[in-house]
C-alpha positions in Angstrom: -57.1 50.6 14.4 -53.3 50.5 14.0 -51.8 48.8 10.9 -50.5 45.3 11.3 -47.6 44.1 9.2 -47.9 40.7 7.6 -44.8 39.2 6.1 -46.2 35.6 5.7 -49.0 34.0 3.7 -52.2 36.0 3.7 -54.0 33.9 1.1 -56.5 32.9 3.8 -58.0 36.3 3.2 -56.5 37.9 0.1 -57.3 35.9 -3.0 -55.5 38.0 -5.5 -54.0 41.4 -6.3 -54.3 43.4 -9.5 -52.6 46.5 -10.9 -54.4 48.1 -13.8 -53.1 51.0 -15.9 -55.3 53.1 -18.2 -53.6 54.6 -21.3 -54.6 56.3 -24.5 -52.9 57.2 -27.7 -52.6 60.9 -28.3 -53.3 60.6 -32.1 -56.7 59.0 -31.7 -60.0 60.1 -30.2 -61.1 58.4 -27.0 -62.7 55.0 -27.4 -66.3 56.3 -27.4 -65.5 58.5 -30.5 -63.2 56.0 -32.2 -64.2 54.9 -35.7 -63.8 51.3 -36.7 -60.9 51.9 -39.0 -59.2 54.0 -36.3 -59.8 51.3 -33.7 -58.1 48.7 -36.0 -55.1 51.0 -36.5 -54.8 51.7 -32.8 -55.0 48.0 -32.0 -52.4 47.1 -34.6 -50.0 49.7 -33.2 -50.3 48.4 -29.7 -49.8 44.8 -30.9 -46.7 45.9 -32.7 -45.4 47.7 -29.6 -45.8 44.6 -27.4 -44.2 42.3 -29.9 -41.0 44.4 -29.9 -39.9 42.4 -26.9 -39.0 38.9 -28.0 -39.3 37.5 -24.5 -42.7 39.1 -24.0 -43.9 38.2 -27.5 -43.3 34.6 -26.7 -45.6 34.8 -23.6 -48.5 36.7 -25.2 -51.4 35.7 -27.4 -53.3 38.2 -29.4 -57.1 37.8 -29.9 -59.8 39.6 -31.8 -62.8 39.6 -29.5 -65.2 39.0 -32.4 -63.7 35.5 -32.8 -65.0 34.4 -29.4 -68.4 33.0 -28.8 -70.7 34.0 -25.9 -69.5 31.3 -23.5 -65.8 32.1 -24.1 -66.4 35.8 -23.5 -68.5 35.1 -20.4 -65.8 32.8 -19.0 -63.2 35.5 -19.4 -65.4 37.8 -17.3 -65.9 35.1 -14.7 -62.1 34.7 -14.5 -61.6 38.5 -14.1 -59.5 38.7 -17.3 -61.9 41.2 -18.9 -64.5 43.6 -17.6 -68.2 43.1 -18.2 -68.3 46.4 -20.1 -65.6 45.1 -22.5 -67.5 41.8 -22.9 -70.7 43.6 -23.8 -69.2 46.1 -26.2 -69.8 45.8 -30.0 -66.9 47.9 -30.9 -63.7 46.7 -32.7 -61.6 45.4 -29.8 -58.8 43.0 -28.9 -57.5 41.1 -26.0 -53.8 40.3 -25.3 -53.3 37.5 -22.8 -50.3 35.8 -21.3 -50.2 32.0 -21.2 -50.4 32.0 -17.4 -53.2 34.7 -17.5 -51.1 36.9 -15.2 -51.1 39.6 -17.9 -54.2 40.8 -19.8 -54.5 43.8 -22.0 -58.0 45.1 -23.1 -57.7 47.2 -26.2 -60.6 49.7 -27.0 -62.5 49.4 -23.7 -63.3 52.7 -22.0 -59.7 53.7 -22.7 -57.6 52.6 -25.7 -55.4 50.5 -23.4 -56.4 48.8 -20.1 -53.5 46.6 -19.1 -53.5 44.6 -15.9 -51.1 42.4 -14.1 -52.5 39.9 -11.5 -50.9 37.9 -8.8 -52.0 35.5 -6.0 -52.3 36.8 -2.5 -51.3 40.3 -1.4 -48.5 41.2 -3.9 -49.0 44.8 -5.2 -45.3 45.5 -5.5 -44.7 42.6 -7.7 -47.7 43.3 -9.9 -46.7 47.0 -10.1 -43.2 46.0 -11.4 -44.8 43.9 -14.1 -47.2 46.7 -15.1 -44.5 49.3 -15.2 -42.4 47.1 -17.5 -45.3 46.8 -19.9 -46.0 50.5 -19.7 -42.4 51.4 -20.5 -42.5 49.1 -23.5 -45.6 50.9 -24.8 -44.2 54.3 -24.0 -41.1 53.7 -26.1 -43.1 52.9 -29.2 -46.4 54.8 -28.9 -47.4 58.5 -28.5 -49.3 58.2 -25.2 -51.7 61.0 -24.2 -49.9 62.8 -21.4 -50.1 66.3 -19.8 -47.4 67.7 -17.6 -50.0 69.0 -15.0 -52.7 66.3 -15.3 -50.5 63.2 -16.0 -51.9 60.5 -18.3 -55.1 61.6 -20.0 -58.0 59.2 -19.6 -61.6 58.9 -20.7 -62.9 59.1 -17.1 -61.5 62.1 -15.0 -61.2 59.8 -12.0 -58.3 58.0 -13.7 -56.3 61.1 -14.5 -52.7 61.2 -13.2 -51.1 57.8 -12.9 -54.1 56.1 -14.5 -53.4 53.3 -11.9 -55.9 51.2 -10.1 -54.5 48.9 -7.4 -57.0 46.4 -6.1 -57.1 43.3 -3.8 -59.8 40.6 -3.8 -60.5 39.8 -0.2 -62.6 37.0 1.4 -64.4 38.7 4.4 -67.0 36.3 5.7 -66.8 37.3 9.4 -66.8 41.0 8.7 -69.9 40.4 6.6 -71.7 38.1 9.1 -70.9 40.2 12.1 -72.3 43.3 10.4 -69.1 45.3 10.4 -68.7 45.4 6.7 -70.8 48.6 6.2 -68.6 50.5 8.7 -65.5 49.2 7.1 -66.7 50.4 3.7 -67.5 53.8 5.1 -64.1 54.1 6.9 -62.2 53.0 3.8 -64.1 55.6 1.7 -62.9 58.4 3.9 -59.3 57.7 2.9 -59.9 57.2 -0.8 -60.4 53.4 -0.8 -63.4 51.9 -2.5 -64.9 48.6 -1.5 -66.9 46.9 -4.3 -68.4 43.6 -5.3 -66.8 40.7 -7.1 -66.7 42.4 -10.6 -65.9 45.9 -9.5 -68.1 49.0 -9.6 -71.8 48.4 -9.7 -71.5 44.6 -9.1 -73.0 42.7 -6.2 -71.1 40.9 -3.5 -70.8 37.2 -4.1 -69.1 34.5 -2.0 -68.4 37.2 0.6 -65.7 38.4 -1.7 -64.9 42.1 -2.0 -62.6 44.2 -4.1 -60.8 47.0 -2.4 -59.1 49.6 -4.6 -57.9 53.2 -4.7 -60.4 55.8 -5.8 -57.8 58.6 -6.5 -55.1 58.5 -9.1 -54.3 62.2 -9.5 -51.7 63.7 -7.1 -50.2 60.4 -6.0 -47.3 58.4 -7.3 -47.7 54.7 -8.2 -45.8 53.7 -5.1 -48.0 55.9 -2.8 -51.1 54.3 -4.2 -49.8 50.8 -3.6 -48.6 51.7 -0.1 -52.1 53.0 0.8 -53.8 49.9 -0.6 -51.5 47.6 1.3 -52.0 49.5 4.5 -55.8 49.3 4.5 -55.6 45.6 3.4 -53.4 44.8 6.3 -55.9 46.4 8.7 -58.8 44.5 7.2 -56.8 41.2 7.4 -56.2 41.9 11.1 -59.8 42.5 11.9 -61.1 39.6 9.9 -58.7 37.2 11.6 -59.7 38.5 15.0 -63.4 37.9 14.3 -62.6 34.4 13.1 -60.7 33.6 16.3 -63.6 35.1 18.4 -66.2 32.9 16.6 -64.1 29.8 17.2 -63.9 30.6 20.9 -67.5 31.7 21.5 -69.5 29.6 19.1 -67.3 26.8 17.9 -70.0 24.2 17.4 -72.1 26.5 15.3 -69.1 27.7 13.4 -67.9 24.2 12.6 -71.3 22.9 11.8 -71.9 25.4 9.0 -68.5 24.7 7.5 -68.8 20.9 7.5 -72.4 21.0 6.2 -71.3 23.1 3.3 -68.4 20.8 2.5 -70.7 17.8 2.6 -73.1 19.3 0.2 -70.3 20.3 -2.2 -69.0 16.7 -2.2 -72.4 15.0 -2.6 -74.9 17.3 -4.4 -76.3 16.1 -7.7 -77.8 19.5 -8.6 -76.4 22.9 -7.5 -76.8 26.4 -8.8 -74.0 28.9 -9.2 -75.2 31.1 -6.4 -75.5 28.2 -4.0 -72.1 26.8 -5.0 -70.5 30.2 -4.5 -71.9 30.5 -0.9 -70.8 27.0 0.0 -67.3 27.5 -1.4 -67.1 30.6 0.8 -67.7 28.3 3.9 -65.2 25.8 2.5 -62.6 28.5 2.1 -63.2 29.7 5.7 -62.8 26.1 6.9 -59.5 25.7 5.2 -58.4 29.1 6.5 -59.1 28.1 10.0 -57.4 24.6 9.6 -60.7 22.8 10.2 -60.6 21.2 6.8 -57.5 19.5 5.5 -56.5 18.0 2.2 -57.3 21.0 0.0 -55.4 24.2 -0.7 -56.3 27.7 -1.7 -55.2 27.2 -5.3 -57.8 24.5 -5.8 -60.5 26.6 -4.1 -59.6 29.5 -6.4 -59.8 27.3 -9.5 -63.2 26.0 -8.4 -64.4 29.6 -7.8 -63.6 30.5 -11.4 -64.8 27.4 -13.1 -68.4 27.1 -11.6 -69.8 30.1 -13.4 -72.5 29.5 -16.1 -70.3 30.5 -19.0 -67.3 28.5 -17.8 -69.4 25.4 -17.2 -70.8 25.7 -20.8 -67.4 26.3 -22.3 -65.6 23.5 -20.4 -68.2 21.0 -21.6 -68.3 22.2 -25.2 -72.0 22.2 -25.7 -74.8 24.8 -25.0 -76.7 23.8 -21.9 -79.9 24.7 -20.1 -79.7 26.1 -16.5 -80.9 22.7 -15.2 -78.2 20.9 -17.1 -75.5 23.4 -15.9 -76.6 22.7 -12.3 -76.1 19.0 -13.0 -72.7 19.5 -14.7 -71.6 21.9 -11.9 -72.4 19.4 -9.2 -70.6 16.7 -11.0 -67.5 18.9 -11.4 -67.5 19.8 -7.7 -67.9 16.1 -6.7 -65.0 15.1 -8.9 -62.8 18.0 -7.8 -63.3 17.4 -4.1 -63.1 13.6 -4.3 -60.6 12.4 -1.6 -60.3 16.0 -0.2 -61.9 17.9 2.6 -60.8 15.8 5.6 -62.0 16.9 9.0 -59.4 18.1 11.4 -60.6 16.0 14.3 
């Protein structure tokens, strides 16, 4: 399949883009061997480095993860601001977060520093610029672990070199339903691109959302990694759009019926589980993408996606709740959010 270039809006398929850099301080052991006192020193040093830029300091908030309760930590995972591994760690650790949540920095995860910059749609170049700016600021103040031959030294050998992971979150319902997703995953793997579930390595696929990311960091420049990711993303976009068009032509009634049934349930249900809501939102997103449903945009759908998780539902309502109560609160949230939206394009 030849690459297709997309200069317009691709948010119908690409939900978000993330650039993540792994860095370690030369003067400290890797995180798995770091003592609590060393971890506190390392965290303080990184905080000080980030605060040296007045403009950046004004954007960032600095948190000790031990100050967060379970629902807050879980919500951060559900919004892809921290990794599940970071959430479950009992080590001394800190989170640095920008007000718009575009920038997040995990301190003392697998590596001392895991900084990420996120953006909406397919925007790896913009995210890379932001990540490089942060990296330069850290490099000016900290003694980062670097080798002339191997590049940046990381806990996991697969991150050696640039230490860069570029990823895109993609909504691929038709590739999934038509049975092409397995072949796509295999083809991507042949050129060093991994296709994973919603929360990365080892996670299951939910809402027909997939993360595609580079597997190799050594021997490539940051720009080459981004270019490769963009190329495969554009090919996937092209094929997914083709399958959507084909379904609308060959089985329009069945295609529309599923979408409108899902929208109706989301707007009227009194009890709904997280898994069911995620599947129905996938249909809703597909309906909006194909201009079958009007009155709702992708930003609202993305916000719904991140706010229906068990931890986010608990956090947003301020009280511990049972699974049954969360199902009730989730349904009420969805009805309120979708009130007056989801108009049929008829």
